C-alpha positions in Angstrom: -15.1 12.2 -36.1 -16.8 15.3 -37.1 -16.2 17.1 -40.4 -13.3 19.4 -39.7 -9.8 20.0 -41.2 -8.2 17.4 -38.9 -10.7 14.7 -39.8 -10.3 15.3 -43.6 -6.5 15.2 -43.2 -6.6 11.9 -41.2 -8.9 10.1 -43.7 -6.8 11.4 -46.6 -3.6 10.2 -45.1 -5.1 6.8 -44.1 -6.5 6.3 -47.6 -3.2 7.2 -49.4 -1.2 5.1 -47.0 -3.5 2.1 -47.8 -3.1 2.6 -51.5 0.7 2.9 -51.4 1.1 -0.1 -49.2 -1.1 -2.3 -51.3 0.4 -1.1 -54.6 3.8 -2.9 -54.0 2.4 -6.4 -53.6 0.1 -5.9 -56.6 3.0 -4.8 -58.7 4.9 -8.0 -57.6 1.9 -10.2 -58.6 1.7 -8.6 -62.0 5.4 -8.9 -62.7 6.0 -12.4 -61.4 7.6 -14.7 -64.0 7.7 -18.0 -62.1 5.5 -19.9 -59.8 7.7 -19.2 -56.8 7.6 -15.4 -57.5 3.8 -15.5 -57.9 3.3 -17.5 -54.7 5.5 -15.2 -52.8 3.7 -12.1 -54.1 0.3 -13.6 -53.4 1.3 -14.5 -49.8 2.8 -11.0 -49.4 -0.4 -9.5 -50.6 -2.5 -11.5 -48.2 -0.2 -10.6 -45.3 -0.3 -6.9 -46.2 -4.1 -6.9 -46.4 -4.4 -8.6 -43.0 -1.9 -6.1 -41.5 -3.7 -3.1 -43.0 -7.0 -4.3 -41.5 -5.4 -4.4 -38.1 -3.7 -1.0 -38.5 -6.9 0.6 -39.9 -9.0 -0.7 -37.0 -6.5 0.6 -34.4 -6.1 4.0 -36.1 -9.9 4.5 -36.5 -10.4 3.6 -32.8 -7.6 6.0 -31.8 -9.0 8.8 -33.9 -12.4 8.4 -32.1 -10.7 8.3 -28.7 -8.6 11.3 -29.3 -11.7 13.2 -30.4 -12.3 16.3 -32.5 -11.0 19.8 -31.9 -13.8 22.3 -31.7 -13.5 25.9 -33.0 -12.8 27.1 -29.4 -9.7 24.8 -29.3 -11.3 22.3 -26.9 -11.4 18.6 -27.6 -14.6 16.7 -27.6 -14.9 13.0 -27.4 -17.9 11.1 -28.6 -18.9 8.4 -26.1 -21.4 5.7 -27.0 
């Protein structure tokens, strides 16, 4: 994606979403008082990280496929 307002917005939203989603399992790990709570929190953190990798890969590919809006309101798609 080229540097335009849409690209900055996309990367900002993706980054904030990743931070928010990872924050909950990290809080659970830090506040666990028993072995069972800790185990659940660690497995949840691993699952969330795996899910975020998949979601990030799909969203990055979709952002490249959708393309970038040029100043003349036409979309351009980068093909490799």
